[in-house]
C-alpha positions in Angstrom: 90.2 90.6 123.5 88.8 93.0 120.9 89.2 93.0 117.1 92.5 94.7 116.1 92.3 98.2 114.6 92.1 98.2 110.8 90.0 95.1 110.6 86.3 95.9 110.1 83.5 93.5 110.7 80.0 94.5 109.8 78.5 93.7 113.2 75.0 94.5 112.3 75.0 91.6 109.8 76.7 89.2 112.3 75.3 87.5 115.4 77.1 87.5 118.7 78.3 84.0 118.0 79.7 85.0 114.6 81.6 87.9 116.1 83.1 85.6 118.8 84.1 83.1 116.1 85.7 85.9 114.0 87.6 87.1 117.1 88.8 83.6 117.8 89.9 83.2 114.2 91.9 86.4 114.5 93.5 85.3 117.8 94.5 81.9 116.3 95.9 83.7 113.2 98.0 86.1 115.3 99.3 83.2 117.5 100.3 81.2 114.4 102.0 84.3 112.9 103.9 85.1 116.1 105.1 81.5 116.3 106.5 81.6 112.8 110.3 81.1 112.9 111.7 80.6 109.5 111.7 83.2 106.8 113.3 83.1 103.3 115.9 85.6 102.3 113.4 87.5 100.2 111.0 87.7 103.1 113.7 89.0 105.4 114.5 91.8 102.9 110.9 92.8 102.1 108.0 92.3 104.5 105.6 93.0 101.6 107.0 89.9 99.8 106.1 87.8 102.9 102.6 89.2 103.1 102.0 88.7 99.3 103.0 85.1 99.6 101.1 84.4 102.9 97.9 86.5 102.5 95.9 83.3 102.2 97.3 81.9 105.5 97.0 85.1 107.5 94.1 87.0 105.8 93.3 89.2 108.8 96.9 90.1 109.7 97.7 90.7 106.0 95.1 93.5 106.1 97.0 95.2 108.9 100.3 94.7 107.0 98.9 96.4 103.9 97.6 99.3 106.0 100.8 99.9 107.9 103.6 98.8 105.5 102.5 100.6 102.4 103.6 104.2 102.0 101.1 106.8 101.1 101.3 108.0 97.5 101.5 111.6 98.7 101.5 113.7 101.8 100.5 117.3 102.3 103.8 118.5 103.9 105.8 117.3 100.8 103.4 118.9 98.4 103.7 122.2 100.3 107.5 122.0 100.2 107.5 121.6 96.4 105.0 124.5 96.2 107.2 126.7 98.3 110.4 125.9 96.4 108.6 126.8 93.1 107.9 130.3 94.6 111.5 130.7 95.6 113.2 129.5 92.5 111.7 131.1 89.4 113.0 132.8 86.3 112.4 136.3 87.7 114.2 135.7 91.0 117.1 133.9 89.3 117.8 136.8 86.9 121.3 138.4 87.3 120.2 141.8 86.0 118.4 144.0 88.5 
């Protein structure tokens, strides 16, 4: 089993045994997370609350959660939409007189 996407390990600095140990830690962490049954009401409402509270218990999986659960601050399609709307609605086009 390989290391999950989003978790980087500087393999040049690690021996083969260290990489195997890191992979085993990740597998154990994923197994423990998948066996988790009870969540608090806050954790059910917000996954980010869960990961904030449990980042010490699941350090590798919490990295993935931060990558995939946090929205991007901005995206190009939205910026383009606002730019286009600025061109459509301006003072000159909105004037009643010809």
